[in-house]
N, CA and C atoms as a LAMMPS dump frame, in Angstrom:
ITEM: TIMESTEP
0
ITEM: NUMBER OF ATOMS
315
ITEM: BOX BOUNDS ff ff ff
-5.0000000000000000e+02 5.0000000000000000e+02
-5.0000000000000000e+02 5.0000000000000000e+02
-5.0000000000000000e+02 5.0000000000000000e+02
ITEM: ATOMS id mol type element x y z
1 1 1 N 432.234 186.351 -141.868
2 1 2 C 432.966 185.249 -142.479
3 1 3 C 433.001 185.319 -144.001
4 2 1 N 432.25 186.23 -144.603
5 2 2 C 432.226 186.364 -146.057
6 2 3 C 433.152 187.491 -146.484
7 3 1 N 433.919 187.237 -147.542
8 3 2 C 434.87 188.232 -148.021
9 3 3 C 434.806 188.337 -149.539
10 4 1 N 434.938 189.547 -150.073
11 4 2 C 434.971 189.699 -151.533
12 4 3 C 436.334 189.306 -152.073
13 5 1 N 436.338 188.807 -153.278
14 5 2 C 437.592 188.467 -153.955
15 5 3 C 437.434 188.891 -155.409
16 6 1 N 438.272 189.786 -155.846
17 6 2 C 438.196 190.299 -157.206
18 6 3 C 439.405 189.802 -157.984
19 7 1 N 439.161 189.137 -159.093
20 7 2 C 440.243 188.674 -159.96
21 7 3 C 440.11 189.401 -161.293
22 8 1 N 441.019 189.132 -162.206
23 8 2 C 440.94 189.769 -163.519
24 8 3 C 439.713 189.319 -164.296
25 9 1 N 439.285 188.072 -164.089
26 9 2 C 438.201 187.551 -164.916
27 9 3 C 436.832 187.499 -164.234
28 10 1 N 436.79 187.486 -162.911
29 10 2 C 435.499 187.436 -162.221
30 10 3 C 435.616 188.002 -160.815
31 11 1 N 434.466 188.241 -160.221
32 11 2 C 434.353 188.71 -158.842
33 11 3 C 433.677 187.587 -158.064
34 12 1 N 434.144 187.3 -156.86
35 12 2 C 433.514 186.233 -156.086
36 12 3 C 433.383 186.629 -154.613
37 13 1 N 432.552 185.884 -153.935
38 13 2 C 432.418 185.984 -152.486
39 13 3 C 432.872 184.652 -151.928
40 14 1 N 433.858 184.69 -151.012
41 14 2 C 434.41 183.465 -150.436
42 14 3 C 434.097 183.395 -148.943
43 15 1 N 434.061 182.181 -148.448
44 15 2 C 433.79 181.925 -147.034
45 15 3 C 435.113 181.778 -146.286
46 16 1 N 435.293 182.546 -145.235
47 16 2 C 436.472 182.525 -144.364
48 16 3 C 437.786 182.726 -145.119
49 17 1 N 437.733 183.462 -146.214
50 17 2 C 438.942 183.77 -146.966
51 17 3 C 439.547 182.595 -147.713
52 18 1 N 438.845 181.469 -147.791
53 18 2 C 439.368 180.267 -148.449
54 18 3 C 438.932 180.253 -149.903
55 19 1 N 439.902 180.258 -150.804
56 19 2 C 439.585 180.383 -152.23
57 19 3 C 438.787 179.211 -152.782
58 20 1 N 438.852 178.04 -152.151
59 20 2 C 438.064 176.911 -152.648
60 20 3 C 436.63 176.931 -152.111
61 21 1 N 436.297 177.875 -151.251
62 21 2 C 434.956 177.972 -150.671
63 21 3 C 434.255 179.238 -151.151
64 22 1 N 434.101 179.311 -152.431
65 22 2 C 433.429 180.47 -153.026
66 22 3 C 431.937 180.18 -153.101
67 23 1 N 431.148 181.144 -152.653
68 23 2 C 429.697 180.986 -152.714
69 23 3 C 429.226 181.168 -154.147
70 24 1 N 429.702 182.244 -154.775
71 24 2 C 429.368 182.471 -156.178
72 24 3 C 430.475 183.259 -156.846
73 25 1 N 430.465 183.161 -158.165
74 25 2 C 431.372 183.941 -159.003
75 25 3 C 430.519 184.733 -159.979
76 26 1 N 430.901 185.987 -160.173
77 26 2 C 430.162 186.878 -161.059
78 26 3 C 431.073 187.338 -162.182
79 27 1 N 430.599 187.163 -163.419
80 27 2 C 431.316 187.647 -164.592
81 27 3 C 430.548 188.835 -165.133
82 28 1 N 431.179 189.987 -165.186
83 28 2 C 430.5 191.226 -165.554
84 28 3 C 430.53 191.564 -167.027
85 29 1 N 430.393 190.577 -167.894
86 29 2 C 430.319 190.838 -169.329
87 29 3 C 429.208 191.849 -169.585
88 30 1 N 429.508 192.889 -170.338
89 30 2 C 428.53 193.969 -170.538
90 30 3 C 427.281 193.5 -171.274
91 31 1 N 427.417 192.539 -172.165
92 31 2 C 426.251 192.069 -172.911
93 31 3 C 425.467 191.009 -172.151
94 32 1 N 426.163 190.099 -171.447
95 32 2 C 425.487 189.018 -170.734
96 32 3 C 426.201 188.729 -169.415
97 33 1 N 426.003 189.56 -168.403
98 33 2 C 426.606 189.267 -167.108
99 33 3 C 426.005 187.978 -166.542
100 34 1 N 426.851 187.175 -165.909
101 34 2 C 426.394 185.89 -165.368
102 34 3 C 426.939 185.666 -163.967
103 35 1 N 426.295 184.746 -163.267
104 35 2 C 426.718 184.34 -161.947
105 35 3 C 426.653 182.817 -161.889
106 36 1 N 427.572 182.221 -161.132
107 36 2 C 427.603 180.773 -160.961
108 36 3 C 427.811 180.479 -159.483
109 37 1 N 427.015 179.56 -158.951
110 37 2 C 427.133 179.159 -157.558
111 37 3 C 428.003 177.925 -157.441
112 38 1 N 428.541 177.673 -156.247
113 38 2 C 429.472 176.578 -156.028
114 38 3 C 428.824 175.213 -156.249
115 39 1 N 427.559 175.083 -155.923
116 39 2 C 426.899 173.792 -156.085
117 39 3 C 426.472 173.579 -157.53
118 40 1 N 426.573 172.336 -158.005
119 40 2 C 426.09 172.05 -159.36
120 40 3 C 424.573 172.282 -159.436
121 41 1 N 424.096 172.653 -160.604
122 41 2 C 422.676 172.92 -160.791
123 41 3 C 421.932 171.589 -160.927
124 42 1 N 421.079 171.325 -159.973
125 42 2 C 420.229 170.132 -159.98
126 42 3 C 418.896 170.504 -160.632
127 43 1 N 418.059 169.523 -160.949
128 43 2 C 416.738 169.854 -161.489
129 43 3 C 415.927 170.772 -160.558
130 44 1 N 416.042 170.58 -159.242
131 44 2 C 415.331 171.455 -158.299
132 44 3 C 415.84 172.891 -158.369
133 45 1 N 417.163 173.051 -158.447
134 45 2 C 417.734 174.396 -158.538
135 45 3 C 417.38 175.039 -159.884
136 46 1 N 417.359 174.229 -160.939
137 46 2 C 416.979 174.752 -162.251
138 46 3 C 415.543 175.273 -162.203
139 47 1 N 414.66 174.538 -161.531
140 47 2 C 413.261 174.984 -161.401
141 47 3 C 413.186 176.294 -160.626
142 48 1 N 414.026 176.439 -159.582
143 48 2 C 414.035 177.686 -158.803
144 48 3 C 414.507 178.86 -159.656
145 49 1 N 415.502 178.619 -160.484
146 49 2 C 416.025 179.663 -161.376
147 49 3 C 414.943 180.09 -162.365
148 50 1 N 414.245 179.112 -162.925
149 50 2 C 413.169 179.423 -163.876
150 50 3 C 412.021 180.149 -163.184
151 51 1 N 411.69 179.742 -161.953
152 51 2 C 410.637 180.427 -161.19
153 51 3 C 411.003 181.885 -160.945
154 52 1 N 412.305 182.145 -160.794
155 52 2 C 412.777 183.515 -160.572
156 52 3 C 412.756 184.337 -161.865
157 53 1 N 412.422 183.689 -162.981
158 53 2 C 412.353 184.397 -164.255
159 53 3 C 413.714 184.651 -164.876
160 54 1 N 414.699 183.806 -164.499
161 54 2 C 416.057 183.995 -165.015
162 54 3 C 416.426 182.856 -165.954
163 55 1 N 417.427 183.101 -166.771
164 55 2 C 417.867 182.151 -167.789
165 55 3 C 419.136 181.441 -167.349
166 56 1 N 419.178 180.131 -167.597
167 56 2 C 420.371 179.343 -167.316
168 56 3 C 421.192 179.277 -168.593
169 57 1 N 422.427 179.742 -168.507
170 57 2 C 423.308 179.758 -169.674
171 57 3 C 424.244 178.563 -169.673
172 58 1 N 425.318 178.68 -170.434
173 58 2 C 426.321 177.611 -170.536
174 58 3 C 427.016 177.387 -169.199
175 59 1 N 427.404 176.145 -168.958
176 59 2 C 428.204 175.824 -167.785
177 59 3 C 427.546 176.177 -166.464
178 60 1 N 426.237 176.034 -166.391
179 60 2 C 425.482 176.322 -165.161
180 60 3 C 425.588 177.777 -164.716
181 61 1 N 425.883 178.669 -165.65
182 61 2 C 425.911 180.095 -165.322
183 61 3 C 424.518 180.684 -165.515
184 62 1 N 424.12 181.519 -164.582
185 62 2 C 422.808 182.147 -164.612
186 62 3 C 422.97 183.56 -165.149
187 63 1 N 422.208 183.874 -166.179
188 63 2 C 422.29 185.191 -166.813
189 63 3 C 421.559 186.204 -165.935
190 64 1 N 422.244 187.303 -165.629
191 64 2 C 421.661 188.386 -164.83
192 64 3 C 421.572 189.636 -165.703
193 65 1 N 420.388 189.906 -166.213
194 65 2 C 420.223 191.101 -167.044
195 65 3 C 420.515 192.375 -166.259
196 66 1 N 420.197 192.343 -164.959
197 66 2 C 420.475 193.469 -164.063
198 66 3 C 421.085 192.898 -162.777
199 67 1 N 422.077 193.577 -162.19
200 67 2 C 422.701 193.062 -160.965
201 67 3 C 421.696 192.781 -159.84
202 68 1 N 420.645 193.592 -159.755
203 68 2 C 419.669 193.388 -158.681
204 68 3 C 418.89 192.085 -158.832
205 69 1 N 418.976 191.435 -159.995
206 69 2 C 418.315 190.141 -160.162
207 69 3 C 418.948 189.058 -159.289
208 70 1 N 420.13 189.348 -158.76
209 70 2 C 420.753 188.409 -157.823
210 70 3 C 419.864 188.197 -156.601
211 71 1 N 419.098 189.214 -156.23
212 71 2 C 418.183 189.084 -155.094
213 71 3 C 417.153 187.974 -155.315
214 72 1 N 416.833 187.696 -156.551
215 72 2 C 415.875 186.635 -156.862
216 72 3 C 416.431 185.248 -156.535
217 73 1 N 417.733 185.171 -156.326
218 73 2 C 418.397 183.893 -156.084
219 73 3 C 418.832 183.736 -154.628
220 74 1 N 418.131 184.384 -153.726
221 74 2 C 418.496 184.339 -152.305
222 74 3 C 418.537 182.904 -151.779
223 75 1 N 417.643 182.056 -152.233
224 75 2 C 417.633 180.654 -151.795
225 75 3 C 418.901 179.93 -152.203
226 76 1 N 419.36 180.151 -153.434
227 76 2 C 420.594 179.521 -153.89
228 76 3 C 421.794 180.05 -153.118
229 77 1 N 421.76 181.326 -152.788
230 77 2 C 422.849 181.928 -152.022
231 77 3 C 422.925 181.316 -150.619
232 78 1 N 421.778 181.133 -149.988
233 78 2 C 421.757 180.488 -148.659
234 78 3 C 422.286 179.06 -148.736
235 79 1 N 421.879 178.321 -149.774
236 79 2 C 422.363 176.95 -149.95
237 79 3 C 423.873 176.928 -150.163
238 80 1 N 424.391 177.87 -150.934
239 80 2 C 425.831 177.938 -151.191
240 80 3 C 426.592 178.198 -149.894
241 81 1 N 426.046 179.058 -149.038
242 81 2 C 426.687 179.338 -147.749
243 81 3 C 426.713 178.084 -146.887
244 82 1 N 425.606 177.375 -146.818
245 82 2 C 425.549 176.131 -146.029
246 82 3 C 426.517 175.099 -146.592
247 83 1 N 426.63 175.019 -147.907
248 83 2 C 427.558 174.104 -148.557
249 83 3 C 428.986 174.421 -148.131
250 84 1 N 429.339 175.706 -148.135
251 84 2 C 430.693 176.131 -147.781
252 84 3 C 431.001 175.925 -146.304
253 85 1 N 430.003 176.003 -145.452
254 85 2 C 430.2 175.8 -144.022
255 85 3 C 430.413 174.332 -143.662
256 86 1 N 429.944 173.422 -144.497
257 86 2 C 430.011 171.99 -144.219
258 86 3 C 431.39 171.433 -144.585
259 87 1 N 432.169 171.1 -143.581
260 87 2 C 433.53 170.579 -143.783
261 87 3 C 433.545 169.314 -144.635
262 88 1 N 432.504 168.51 -144.552
263 88 2 C 432.442 167.257 -145.312
264 88 3 C 432.546 167.497 -146.818
265 89 1 N 432.07 168.625 -147.279
266 89 2 C 432.1 168.927 -148.708
267 89 3 C 433.504 169.216 -149.224
268 90 1 N 434.473 169.376 -148.32
269 90 2 C 435.815 169.761 -148.745
270 90 3 C 436.888 168.756 -148.34
271 91 1 N 436.462 167.605 -147.864
272 91 2 C 437.424 166.547 -147.555
273 91 3 C 437.792 165.825 -148.834
274 92 1 N 439.012 165.364 -148.91
275 92 2 C 439.452 164.613 -150.092
276 92 3 C 438.537 163.413 -150.284
277 93 1 N 438.134 163.209 -151.537
278 93 2 C 437.293 162.064 -151.862
279 93 3 C 435.815 162.3 -151.629
280 94 1 N 435.456 163.482 -151.107
281 94 2 C 434.031 163.76 -150.891
282 94 3 C 433.4 164.171 -152.205
283 95 1 N 432.132 164.008 -152.3
284 95 2 C 431.406 164.35 -153.523
285 95 3 C 431.512 165.847 -153.816
286 96 1 N 431.421 166.672 -152.787
287 96 2 C 431.466 168.117 -152.976
288 96 3 C 432.779 168.582 -153.571
289 97 1 N 433.894 168.094 -153.041
290 97 2 C 435.201 168.505 -153.528
291 97 3 C 435.43 168.015 -154.956
292 98 1 N 435.007 166.781 -155.262
293 98 2 C 435.182 166.259 -156.601
294 98 3 C 434.406 167.101 -157.606
295 99 1 N 433.171 167.454 -157.265
296 99 2 C 432.353 168.26 -158.179
297 99 3 C 433.001 169.617 -158.412
298 100 1 N 433.51 170.224 -157.346
299 100 2 C 434.125 171.537 -157.467
300 100 3 C 435.404 171.452 -158.288
301 101 1 N 436.227 170.412 -158.075
302 101 2 C 437.483 170.264 -158.786
303 101 3 C 437.237 170.097 -160.28
304 102 1 N 436.246 169.284 -160.65
305 102 2 C 435.926 169.077 -162.055
306 102 3 C 435.445 170.372 -162.681
307 103 1 N 434.675 171.13 -161.945
308 103 2 C 434.097 172.375 -162.433
309 103 3 C 435.188 173.416 -162.704
310 104 1 N 436.228 173.442 -161.889
311 104 2 C 437.274 174.446 -162.018
312 104 3 C 438.246 174.116 -163.147
313 105 1 N 438.218 172.902 -163.677
314 105 2 C 439.149 172.51 -164.726
315 105 3 C 438.725 172.987 -166.079
């Protein structure tokens, strides 16, 4: 159910080919590559990122000094998948869809 999606500005993994159900987006800037997950960063997620020894950058983007550091975020990846599987998060007027819409603007 997971598919890669490559655009001019970022690479993402989407659930069931639906562009609004992206688990994460990766920006491959040579100096500071970053990744962003679909869910907003809560204090609990921020603590998990810090425990993984990674830095939180602007706009809830996580700095990945090396691509393999993505493995340190396996918990966030699992949460993103569960978020994308939950239809309630994508119904009009739901909290999940509103958060995602604001984030994409």
